[in-house]
C-alpha positions in Angstrom: -34.5 -2.2 -10.1 -35.6 -0.7 -6.8 -35.7 -3.1 -3.8 -37.0 -2.2 -0.4 -37.8 -4.3 2.6 -39.9 -4.1 5.8 -39.7 -6.3 8.9 -43.1 -7.9 9.4 -42.7 -9.6 12.8 -42.3 -13.2 13.8 -39.2 -13.8 11.6 -40.9 -12.4 8.4 -39.7 -9.8 6.0 -41.6 -8.2 3.1 -39.5 -7.3 0.1 -40.8 -5.2 -2.7 -39.0 -5.4 -6.1 -39.9 -2.7 -8.5 -38.7 -2.7 -12.1 -38.1 0.4 -14.1 -40.8 1.8 -16.4 -39.2 1.8 -19.8 -42.5 2.2 -21.6 -42.1 -1.2 -23.2 -43.6 -4.5 -22.1 -42.3 -6.0 -18.9 -39.5 -8.5 -19.3 -40.8 -11.0 -16.7 -37.8 -13.3 -17.0 -35.3 -10.5 -16.2 -37.4 -9.3 -13.2 -37.7 -12.9 -11.9 -33.9 -13.4 -12.3 -33.4 -10.6 -9.8 -35.9 -12.1 -7.4 -34.5 -15.6 -7.7 -30.9 -14.4 -7.1 -32.0 -12.5 -4.0 -34.0 -15.5 -2.8 -31.1 -17.8 -3.2 -28.9 -15.5 -1.2 -31.5 -15.2 1.5 -31.9 -19.0 1.5 -28.2 -19.3 2.4 -29.0 -17.1 5.4 -31.9 -19.3 6.6 -34.8 -17.3 4.9 -37.3 -18.9 2.5 -40.1 -17.6 0.4 -43.4 -17.9 2.2 -45.6 -16.0 -0.2 -45.3 -14.0 -3.4 -47.5 -11.8 -5.5 -47.3 -9.0 -8.0 -49.0 -5.6 -8.4 -49.2 -3.9 -11.7 -48.2 -0.2 -11.4 -48.5 1.2 -14.9 -50.6 0.1 -17.9 -49.9 1.5 -21.4 -52.8 3.0 -23.2 -54.4 1.6 -26.3 -52.4 2.3 -29.4 -53.7 2.7 -33.0 -53.9 -0.6 -34.7 -53.2 -2.6 -31.6 -56.0 -4.9 -30.3 -56.8 -5.0 -26.6 -56.0 -2.4 -24.0 -52.2 -2.5 -24.1 -49.7 -4.1 -21.8 -48.1 -3.6 -18.4 -45.0 -1.4 -18.5 -44.2 -1.4 -14.8 -44.9 -3.9 -12.0 -43.8 -4.7 -8.5 -43.1 -8.2 -7.2 -43.8 -8.6 -3.5 -42.2 -11.5 -1.6 -42.6 -12.5 2.0 -39.6 -14.3 3.4 -39.7 -16.3 6.6 -37.1 -17.8 8.8 -36.6 -21.5 8.3 
């Protein structure tokens, strides 16, 4: 997991959490476990989640015999933390 953060003014921080691309479907629960643990630590320091979104970064191609266009293999979760 790669985590980077940027100060966004007025007591806000943008944190980007990027999971590794293993070529398999994203384990959303594992990714959110990391975000939740970090959010809990930030909450103890007076920072709360103000906004959250995700950005897909890699999409597997169609595979023989598989319906649909595949699944996401890499994503980023973006969280804005604000001072409480």
